[in-house]
N, C-alpha and C positions, 0 to 999 in steps of 0.2 A: 546571912552575916549581919552583924551590928557595928555601928561606930558611936563612940561617945563623942561629945563636944570637944573635949580635950584631945581626942585622937584626929578629929578633923582639923582642929587648930595645928597641930603638929604636922599633918599631912599638907596643909594649904598656906601656913604662914599667917592664918587670920588672926585678928583681935576681937575678943568678946565684946559686943557693943550693947547687947541686951539678952537676959536670959539666964540660965542656969547651966553650970558644967555638967551637971549630972544626967542631963537629957541624953537620950540615944535614938538613933534613927536606923532604919534597915532598908531604905530605898530612896529613890529619886523620881522627880515629877516636875511638871510645869507649875508655875505659881497657881494657875486657877484649878488645878486638879490635885495638888499635893495634899497629903493628910498629915496628921501630927507625927507620924512615923516617917516622914520622907523629907529629904532636903531638895530645895529649889535655889534658884539665883535671880537677881535683878540685874540684867546686863544691858537693858535699853530704857530709856526714859518713857517710851510709849507703852510700857507694861507697869507703870506706876499704879494705876487703879487696880489691876490684878494683884499687885504687891501689897496694897493697902487692905485688900479683901481677902488675902490668902490664909489658907489654914495649914500651911506648911509648918512642920515642927522646927526647921532650920532654914534660914535664907542667907545665902551669901550676898553681900550688898557692898557698894562702894562707900567710902568714908563720907562723913559729914551730912547724912541724910536729915532732913527736917521732920518729915511726916513718916511715922512708922506704925505697922500694926501693932496690936496689943497681943499679948500671950504668944509671941513668936521670938524664938532665940535669933538673933542677928549677929552675923560674923562679918565684920569688915575686911575687906581685901582690895588690893589694887586692881586685880582683874577678876570680877566675879565668874565670868564665863570660863576663864581657864582654871580657876580653882575648882568649880564645879565639874569640870572635865576630870581632874585628879580624884574627886570623890566618885565619879561614875566608874572610873576604872576599878575602884575597889568594891563598890556595892552593886554594880549593874552590868559590867562588861564581862563577858565569858573570856576568861584568859586563855590566851593562845597556847595550846600544848602541841609538841611535835611528835609525832610517831615516827621514830627514827628508822630508816631502812629504805631499801628500793624494791617497789613492787615488781613481781616477776613479769608482768606485761610491758613494763617500760622497756624501750629500746635505747640502748646506750652504747655508743661506739667504744671499741676496745680501748682506745687511747685518751679518753676522756679522763682528766684529773678530777677526782672525786672520792671522798671518804664515805663510804656506804654507812658506816657506824655514825656519822654526824650530820647527815642530811635526811630530808624526807622526800622521797620521789613517789608520786602516787601513779595510779594506773594510767597507761596509754601514753605516757611521757616519752618524747622522742628528743634525744640529745645527740647530735651528730659530732663528726670527727673534729679533734682540735680544740674542744670546748674545755673549760675548767669551771667548777662549781665549788664555791666557798662553804666552809662548815657553817651549820646552823640554817642554811637556806631550805625553804619549803616550796616544792614546786608541784602544783596541783594537777589533776587530770586533764590530758588534752594539750597540754602546753607542748610547744616545738620550739627548741633552741637549735639554731642552724650553725653551721660549721664555723670554727674559730672564734666563738663568742667567749668572753670571759664575765663570769658572773661572781659577784662578791660574797661576803659573808652576811648571815641573818636576813637574807631577801625573802620575800614572799610574793610567789607568782600564782594568781588565782586562774581558774580553768580557762583553757583555750586562748591563753596569751601566745603570741608569735614573736619570736626574736630572731631577726634575720642575721646573716652572717657576719662575722667579725664585729659584732656589737660589743661595747665594753660597758659593764654595769657595776657601779659601786657597792658599797655595803649598805644594808639596811633600806634596800630600795623595794618599793611596793608596786606591783603591775597589776591592776584591776581586770576583771574578765573581759577578753576579747580585744585588749589593746594590742597595736602592731608597732613593734620596735624595729625600724631599719628598712621600712617599705621603700621602694624606688621612689626618688624625688620626680616631680612632675616637669620632665625636661624634653622638649621636641624641637627640631629645626625644620622649617619649611624649605624643602629641596624638591625642585621640579614639580611643584603642585602637590607634594605630599609631605604629611607630618612625620618625620624620621626621628625615632627614639634616640635620645642622647644617653649614652651608658652612665649609670650613677655608681661610681667605684668607691665612694667614700663610705665613712661608717657613722654610727650613732654613739655618743657617750653619755651616759647617764651618771651623775656623780652621786655621792653619798646621800642618803636620806631623801631621795626624790621619790615622789609618788605620782603614777600616771593613770589616770581614770580610765573607766570602761569604755571600749570602742573608740579610743584615740589613737591618732596615727602620728608617730614620730618619723619623718622621712630621713633616710640616709643622705648624707652629702654628695653632690656631684662629684667632688673630690675633697679630700680633707675630712673635717668633723662636723656633724651637727651635735651641738652640746647643750644638755639641760643641767644648769648649774646646781651645786650643792644646796639641799633643802628645798628645792623648787616643788611646788604642788601643782600639778596639771589635772584639771576636772575631766568629766566625761565628754566625749564627742568634740573634741579638740583637733584641730589640724596644725601640725607644726612642720613647715616645709624644709627642704634641703638647705643645709648650711646655716640654719637658724642657729644663734647662741644666745643663751641667757646666762645671766650672772647668777649670783646666790639668792635663794629665798624669794623667788618670784611667786606670784599667784596668778595662774591662767585659767579662767573660768569657763564654763560650758558653752560650746558652739562658737567660741572665738577661733580666730585663725592668725597665724604668723607666716608671712609670705617669705619666699627664699631669700636667704643672706640677711634677714633682719636681725638686729641685735638689741637685747634688753640689758639695761644695767641691773644692779642688785635691788631687791625689794620693789620691784615694779609689779603693779597689778594690772591686768588685762580682764576687765569684767566681762559679762556675758555677752555673747554676739558682737564683741568688738573686733576690730581688724587692725593689722598692722602690715603695711605695704612693704614691698621687697627692697631690699638694700637700705632700709631705714634704721636709725638708732633712737632708742628710747632711754632717757637718763635715769640715773639712780632715783628710787623712791616715787617716780612718776605713777599717776593712776589715769587709766583710760576707762572712763565710765561706760556703762552698757550701751553697746550699738555704735559706740564711738568708732571713727575711721581714721587712722593716722596715715596721711599722705606724704608727709615730711618728717624729717627728724624732730623730735621733740625734747625739750630740756627737762631735767630731772626736777623732783620736789614740787610739782604742780598737778593739778587734776584738770583732765581734758575731756570734753563731750563734743558730740555733734559729728557730722560730716561735712567738710574736712574737719578733723579733730582740732579744737582751739580751746583756750583756757576757759574753764567752765563759767566764770562769771561774764566773759564776753559772749559765750553762746547763749547763756540765760537771757542777756540784754537783747540779743538778736530775736530769740523765740518771743520775748516779750513785745518787741516791736512788730513783729509778724502777725501776733494775735490782734493787734489794733488795725492791721491793713483793711479788713472788710468795712470797718466804720469810716476810716480815712477815705476810702473809695467813695462811700456814700456822701461824705461830707462834700468832696470834690464835685460830685455830680449836682449836688443842691447849688454850690456856689456858682457852677457853670451856667445852670438854669437860671439863676438870679441875674447873672451878667447878661445872658441872651435876652431876658425879659427887658432889662434897660436899654438895650440896643433898639 
C-alpha cells in the first residue's frame, strides 16, 4: 500500500513544511534506517543527529525546527510520535480481523449470554456459568472465564488469560497473554502461631479501554471492588493488590507494584519498578519515577523519585550531596590530622 503526502496530511492533520505533495511512501522506519520510500518521525531531541542525516522520504516533526535535512519532505505536527502511530496503522500494522463463531472445542455453559454470530471464541476456551460476553469480543485459545463474569463489547483476550469469578470487564479491554484478573488478594491473619487465610470475597472491575500486560496480576478485593479506571494502561509483570483503585488514564509500568487499598488519581504515572505502599493516595497527574517508593500519600502534579519518594529536585540534591561525601570524609580526616599535629 502507498500513501501520498496529501493523504498523510489528511490522516495526521500535519502542515507541509518542506518538500512536494506529489511524493509517495509505502513503509515506515526509524530515522537512521529509513529510505526514500519510508516515513519516520522526530519525537526526541536526542535523535537530532539521526534526523539531520536521515534518508527518509518523509519525516513528521515538531514545529519551528531550525536545522533541517535537505531533500526530505517534512510535515509539522503537534505530536510527531502520535501522528507516526496513525501512519503505522495504515502502512505497517496488520489490521485485526475477527473470524466470527465458536470453535467446537470451546466449553461454554448453557446459560452464558453470548451471540455466536458476533463473537470469536477460539479452541480450548472455557466460559463458566452465569457469564455474559459482549458482541465483537475475541477470546483466544486457552482463556478461562470463571462463573458470573461480565465481559463487554469489542474486547480482545490473548491466549491463556484467566478471569476469575464475578469480574466485571468493560468495552474495548485488551488482556495480554497470561494475565490474571481476580486472583485472591494476599491476606492472612496470624492466629495461634499460624498464618490463616482471609477469604477474598470482592471482585475486580476493569473499566472501558483498559489494557493489562502479559503475566500481570490484578487481585480481587477482600470485599468490595478492585478498580482499574477507564483508559488505564498496565504493563507486563505488574502486581495490583486487593482493593486498589485507579482513576482514569493512568500508566503503570513493568515490574511496579500497588499495595492493598492504595488509590491513584487520574493521569498518574508509576514508572518501572516503582512501588506504592498500602492505603496511600497519589494525586492527579503525579509521576513516580523508576524505582521510587511511595511510603506516604503524595500530592498531584509533581514528579517524585527515590526511597522514600520525595520531590525529584529534593532527591537530586540529596544524591548530589551524597556523591560528595567520600571527599568530605577525606577532608575531615586531613583537618583532624593537622589539628593533632598542632597539639
